[in-house]
C-alpha positions in Angstrom: -206.1 -104.6 -63.8 -203.3 -103.4 -66.5 -204.5 -106.1 -69.2 -205.0 -105.2 -72.7 -206.4 -106.4 -76.0 -204.2 -106.7 -79.4 -206.1 -105.9 -82.3 -205.0 -106.1 -85.9 -206.8 -104.4 -88.7 -206.3 -104.8 -92.2 -207.1 -101.3 -93.1 -204.7 -98.7 -91.0 -207.0 -95.8 -91.7 -209.3 -97.4 -89.4 -207.3 -97.6 -86.5 -207.9 -93.8 -85.2 -211.4 -94.0 -85.9 -211.9 -97.3 -83.8 -209.8 -95.8 -81.3 -211.8 -92.6 -81.0 -215.2 -94.8 -81.0 -213.9 -97.0 -78.3 -212.7 -93.9 -76.2 -216.6 -92.8 -76.1 -217.1 -96.2 -74.2 -214.2 -95.8 -71.6 -211.5 -97.5 -73.5 -208.1 -96.4 -74.7 -206.2 -97.4 -77.6 -202.7 -96.9 -79.0 -201.4 -97.6 -82.4 -198.4 -100.2 -82.0 -197.5 -100.4 -85.6 -198.8 -99.1 -89.1 -197.5 -101.0 -91.9 -199.6 -102.7 -94.9 -202.0 -103.5 -92.0 -202.4 -101.8 -88.4 -202.1 -102.9 -84.7 -203.5 -101.3 -81.7 -203.6 -102.1 -78.0 -206.8 -101.5 -76.0 -207.5 -101.0 -72.4 -209.5 -99.5 -69.9 -209.1 -95.5 -70.1 -209.3 -95.5 -66.4 -209.4 -99.0 -64.5 -210.5 -97.3 -61.3 -213.3 -95.6 -62.4 -214.1 -99.0 -64.4 -213.9 -100.7 -61.1 -216.2 -98.6 -59.1 -218.9 -98.9 -62.3 -218.6 -102.4 -61.8 -218.9 -102.5 -58.2 -221.9 -100.1 -58.2 -223.8 -102.3 -60.6 -223.0 -105.4 -58.8 -223.8 -103.9 -55.4 -227.1 -102.4 -56.8 -228.2 -106.0 -58.0 -227.2 -107.6 -54.7 -229.4 -105.2 -53.0 -232.4 -105.5 -55.3 -232.2 -109.6 -55.1 -232.0 -109.5 -51.3 -234.4 -106.6 -51.0 -232.1 -104.8 -48.8 -233.4 -101.2 -48.3 -230.2 -99.7 -48.0 -228.8 -97.0 -50.2 -224.9 -96.7 -50.8 -223.4 -93.4 -50.3 -220.0 -92.4 -51.2 -217.7 -91.5 -48.5 -214.1 -90.8 -49.0 -212.3 -92.1 -51.9 -212.5 -95.9 -51.9 -215.3 -95.9 -49.5 -218.9 -96.7 -49.7 -221.2 -96.9 -46.8 -224.6 -98.7 -47.0 -227.2 -96.4 -45.1 -231.1 -96.8 -44.7 -233.0 -94.5 -46.9 -233.4 -91.0 -45.5 -230.3 -91.6 -42.8 
């Protein structure tokens, strides 16, 4: 997922502050131009980490809705194992 969001700011000095704020939420930004206004591109700082967080949240919801007594265990990289509790 290499998509990005284009943002135009009327005040160039806001760009670095906005980029720093977004970084605390897992987003990465870069200044693409700085004239009378400023343009930045925003994307995920770590798309793989974002995917894992989204998957883990969705999996937890699925387990709860279907009342499955399973615990997700992270195995090797890109591997999850669903096991009974205490197993």
